[in-house]
N, C-alpha and C positions, 0 to 999 in steps of 0.2 A: 651370362650363364656361369654357374658355379663349377669350379674345378676341384677334383678330389685328390687326395694324397696318392692313391694307387696309380694315377696317371703319371706322376713324377717318378715312382719306382719302376714302372714298366719302361719308361724312357731310358733310365740308367742301365737296366738289364740289357736292353737292346744295344746300348752303346758298348758295353763290355763284350757282348757276343760278336759284335762287329770287329772289335780290336783283336780278339782271339782268333777269329777266322782269318783275319788279314795276316796275323803273325804266322799262322800255319801255312797259308799260301806262300808267304815269302820264303819260309824254310824249304818248302817243296820245290819252289823255283830255283833256289840256290843249289839244291842237290842236283836238279836236272841240268843246270848250267855247268856244274863241275863235271858231270859225266860226259856232257858234250865236249867239254874242253879236252878231255883225255883222249877222245877218238879223233880229234882234228889233226891236221898236219903240223909238223914242227914249225914254229914261228920263224926259226933261223933259215928255213929254206931247205933243209936237208930232209930228204924223204925217209920216213920210217914206216915200217909195216904196221898196218892196222892191228890193234890188239883186240882179239876176239873177247866177247863178253863171256866170262866163265861163271860157274856156279858159285865160286867164292865171292866174286864181285856182287852177284845178286843177293847172296846171303848178307854181305856187308850192308848193302842198301836197305834190305829189309830190317836189319838191326837198327840202322840210323832212323828209318821211318817209324819203327816202333818206339824208339826213344823220344822222337819229336811228338808223337801222339800222346805219350805219357806226360810230357811237359804241358801239352795243350790241356789234358784233363786236369792237371794240377792247377793251371791258371783258371779253368772253369770252376773248380772247387773253391779256389780262393775268392772268385767273384761271387759265388753263391753264399759264401760265409760272411761276406761284407754286410754290415747292417744297412737297412734302407735309410735313405736320406730323409731326415725329419722335415715335415712340412709345418711351417709356422702358421697357425690359424689367422694371425693378424695379416700375414701376407696374402692368404687366400681371400680373406675378407676385403682386403684392399683391392684385389683384382676384381671382385664382384662390384665393389663400389665404383671402380673405374668404368666398368661396363654400364652401370646405371647412370653414371655421369655422362657418358657418351649418348645414351638414349635421351636423357633430359636436355642435353645440348641440341640434339636434333629437334626435339619437341619445341624448345625455346625458339629455335630458328624459324620453325613453321609459324609459331604464334607471332613472332616479330613481323614476318611477311604479311600475315593476316591483318595485324594492327595497321601496317602501312597502307594496305588496300582500303580498310575502313576509314582511315584518316583522309585519304584522297576523296572517298565518297562524301564524308562529312564536309570537306571543303567545298565540293560542288553544291551540296545541299545548302550550305551557308550562303554561297554566292547567289543561288536562286532565291533564297529567302530575303536576302538583302535587296534583290531587284523587285520584289513584290510591291513594296510601298510606292516605288516609282511607277510601276505599271498601274496600280490602283489610281494614283494621282492623274496619270495620263488618261485612264478610262473616265475618270470624273470630269476632266476637262472636255473630252470628246462628248460625253453625255450633256454637259452644260451647253456646248456649242450646238448640238443637235436640238436641245430644248429651245435655244434661242431661235434657231432656224425654223423650228416648228411653229413657235409663237409668231414669228414674222410672217411665215406663210399663211397662218390662220388669219392674222390681221389683214394681209393683202387679199385673201379670199373673201373676207367679210366686206372689204372695200369694193372689190369687183362685184360681189353679189349685190351689194347695195346699189352700185351703179347700174347693174344689169336690171335690177328690179325697177330702178328709177326710169330706165329707158323703156320698160314695158308698161309704165303707168299711162293709162288712157282715161278719158272721162268715164265715170261710172254709168252714164246714160247710154244704154245699149238699144239702138233702134231696131235693128234686125228687119228693116223694111225690105220686102221682096225676097226674104230668105225662107227656104223650106228645108234645107239640109243642115244638120247640126252634128258636129263631132266634139269630143271632150278629151283633153289631155290631162292625165293625172297619174301620179305614182309610176312613171315610166311606161304607161300604157295609153293606147288610143282606143276610145270607145265611140262607136257609131250610135248617136242618140236618135236621130230621125233622118229619113230619106225623103227626097222630093215626092215620091209616089205614096207616102204615108198619108192617111186621112188625119183630120184633127183629132188629137187625143191618142194617136197611135205612135208607138216608139219601138225601137229595136230591142225587144225584150231579152235577146241573147246577151247583150252587152250592158244594159242598164235596167233599173227598176224605176217605175214612175208611180206617183200618187197625186191625186187632185189636191189643189190648195184650197182650203175652206174659204168660202166667200167670194170665189172667182166665177161661180156659175159654170163649172166644168170647162173653163177656158185656160186656167193656169195649172201647171203641173210642176212638182218638184222632182228632179232627176237625181238618182243615186247610182253610181257605177257599180257593176259587178266585178270587183277586183279579181284578177286572175283569169277572166274570160275575154279581155280585150286583146288588142294586137300589141305585143311587146315591142317597145321602141329601142333604137340604138344599134340595129344590126342590118345587114344587107337584105336579109329575108324579110324584115319588117317593112323596109322601103318597097319591096315588091308587092307585099300585101296591101300597103297603103295606096300604091298606084292602081291596083286592081279595084279598090273601093272608089278611088277618084274617077276611074274610067266609068264605073257604073253610075255614080252620081252626076257626072257631066252630061248624061243623056237628057237630063231635064234642065230647063232654064232656071235661073235664080241665083241668088248669092248664098255661099256656104258660110255658116257661122262656125268659127273655131274658138271654143272656150278653153282657156289654159289656166291651170293652177300653178302656184309658184314652184312646186317641186318638179315641174316639167317644162319650165321656160326654155331650157336649152334645146328641147326637141321641136320647138315651134318652127324654126327656120326650115329644116328638112321636110316637115309635114306640109307647110305652106307651099314650098317649091313643088312637091309632088302633085298637089291639086292645081297649082297654076300651070303646070306643064300640060294639063288637059283644057286650058282656057277658062278655068273657073275663077270667078271673083269671090272674095272672102271678106268677112268682117270679124275682127278680133275682139273677143270678150276676155278681159283679164279678170280672173276670179281671185278674191281674197282668200287667205288661209282659213279653211273651215267654212267658207261661205257656200251655201247650197246653190246648185244650178237650178234656176227657175225659168220655165218656158211658158209664154202666154201666146195663145192663138188669137188673131184678130188684126186690126189696123191701128197703128199708133206706135208710140215709143215703147221700147223694150218688148216688142211683140213680134212674133214670127207669123208671117202671112201664109 
């Protein structure tokens, strides 16, 4: 904040007023003490009669007071006649620059503190950035290990699948002697193809579609499943439904044919056990991938009586 020359002059006037008033007060107190000393007892101890205040004494005091007041006015006149103290512009400018320097120092301190905070953040960021390559390398190693594990598991699965398919291989000659009921396992579903009470050429149309095979004299039929209409395999509810079908088919004598495609080999065991629990005999037909199911009525090999 800038300071003006008038501020310095007012301060000097106030100083002179204070000195003059103090001097007048001292004079007044001196007179008062002198008067009190006159009316006190004799310091030697001898009693003297109190001197009454007379008009002459009052007049003398008034003269002295008037004289001191005159001296006070003279001092005030002298003070007023004194020239104002000159203010050096360079000094005032120096004061202003000092104030600006203090403000700049405070701002610099704030900026230094802010720089320190940013420096600490930059150190943390640099540490995190330095750790990124190591993390990427670790992730690549983990990915490589997972890839190896996946390839190994795939190879093992292929071996198991090949062994499982191998264990399911049976002679392609399918006799079907004495069989009247047929079920088909494909795409995780069980389809009822024919029941013991069906006549020749009759099939369970809700689950499968059938068409005569040319040249067989209406004795051979090609069976196509209605996917999405069969009994879904792999759940407790499906086992209950299969057991209900087995109960109904077991009322008639004969052997049950179970035709299985490769995509449903793993469901053969539970289905077989469900039908066996009702005392039914079965014959397994292992179908090749994409091989159509063909049913022939009559007596002989690959025929359903």
